C-alpha positions in Angstrom: -5.9 54.9 11.2 -2.9 55.1 8.9 -0.5 55.5 11.9 -2.1 52.5 13.7 -1.6 50.3 10.6 2.1 51.4 10.3 2.7 50.7 14.0 1.1 47.2 13.7 3.2 46.4 10.6 6.4 47.5 12.3 5.6 45.4 15.4 4.8 42.3 13.3 8.1 42.8 11.4 10.1 43.0 14.6 8.4 39.9 15.9 9.3 38.0 12.8 12.9 39.1 13.1 13.0 37.9 16.7 11.5 34.5 15.8 14.0 33.8 13.0 17.5 33.8 14.4 20.6 31.8 13.4 20.2 29.7 16.6 16.7 28.6 15.6 17.6 27.6 12.1 17.7 23.9 11.3 21.1 22.5 10.5 20.6 20.7 7.2 24.3 19.9 6.9 24.3 17.6 10.0 27.0 15.1 9.2 26.5 12.8 12.2 25.5 9.3 11.1 22.8 7.3 12.7 23.2 3.5 12.9 20.9 1.2 10.9 19.5 -0.1 14.2 18.5 3.4 15.3 17.0 4.2 12.0 15.0 0.9 11.9 13.5 1.8 15.3 12.4 5.2 14.2 11.1 4.1 10.7 10.4 0.3 10.8 9.9 -1.6 7.5 6.3 -2.0 6.6 6.4 -5.8 5.9 7.9 -8.6 7.9 8.4 -12.3 7.1 4.8 -13.1 8.0 3.4 -10.5 5.6 5.5 -11.9 2.8 4.4 -15.4 3.5 0.7 -14.4 3.5 1.3 -12.5 0.3 2.8 -15.5 -1.4 0.1 -17.7 -0.1 -2.6 -15.4 -1.6 -0.8 -15.3 -4.9 -0.5 -19.1 -5.0 -4.2 -19.4 -4.3 -5.0 -17.0 -7.1 -2.7 -18.9 -9.5 -4.4 -22.2 -8.5 -7.8 -20.6 -9.2 -6.8 -19.4 -12.6 -5.3 -22.8 -13.5 -8.5 -24.5 -12.5 -10.4 -22.2 -14.8 -8.3 -23.1 -17.8 -9.6 -25.6 -20.3 -12.9 -26.7 -21.7 -12.0 -26.3 -25.3 -12.4 -29.2 -27.7 -10.0 -30.0 -30.5 -12.8 -30.1 -33.0 -14.5 -26.7 -33.4 -17.7 -28.3 -34.6 -18.1 -30.3 -31.3 -19.5 -28.7 -28.2 -19.0 -30.4 -24.8 -21.1 -28.6 -22.3 -20.2 -30.9 -19.4 -16.5 -30.1 -19.8 -17.0 -26.3 -20.3 -19.5 -25.7 -17.6 -18.0 -28.0 -14.9 -18.4 -27.3 -11.2 -14.7 -26.6 -10.9 -14.7 -23.9 -13.5 -18.0 -22.3 -12.5 -17.8 -22.3 -8.7 -14.5 -23.6 -7.2 -12.1 -21.5 -9.3 -13.8 -18.1 -8.8 -14.1 -18.8 -5.1 -10.4 -19.6 -4.9 -9.6 -16.4 -6.8 -11.7 -14.2 -4.5 -10.1 -15.9 -1.4 -6.7 -15.3 -2.9 -7.4 -11.6 -3.3 -8.7 -11.4 0.3 -5.5 -13.0 1.6 -3.3 -10.6 -0.5 -5.3 -7.6 0.8 -5.0 -8.9 4.4 -1.3 -9.4 4.0 -0.8 -5.8 2.8 -3.0 -4.2 5.4 -1.8 -6.2 8.4 0.4 -4.2 10.8 3.5 -5.5 12.4 3.6 -6.0 16.1 5.9 -3.6 17.9 8.9 -5.1 19.5 9.2 -4.3 23.2 13.1 -4.2 23.5 
């Protein structure tokens, strides 16, 4: 069995030597320059104008929701105004706007661009 193992090792070593040859090595020092147009076709940018518009819209909706949630404090700490603090705008509308804003932002990030058929 010792001779069979040696023969198998020798055959595998010769196979490895045949597979790795100077012709099969990758040329890492390739100095040819690809144009920006060729590169953009092979690796397109993740966002386009529509994604950015949706992202900004979602952020604007979030900011509006947080602005609507601000307030309700009185100038006198001894006075409590429940109607102002627990208004419908602060309790229902503002949180709904914030959630909708986050959904729009998530959609704008996950939306794929359409491939151009040039």
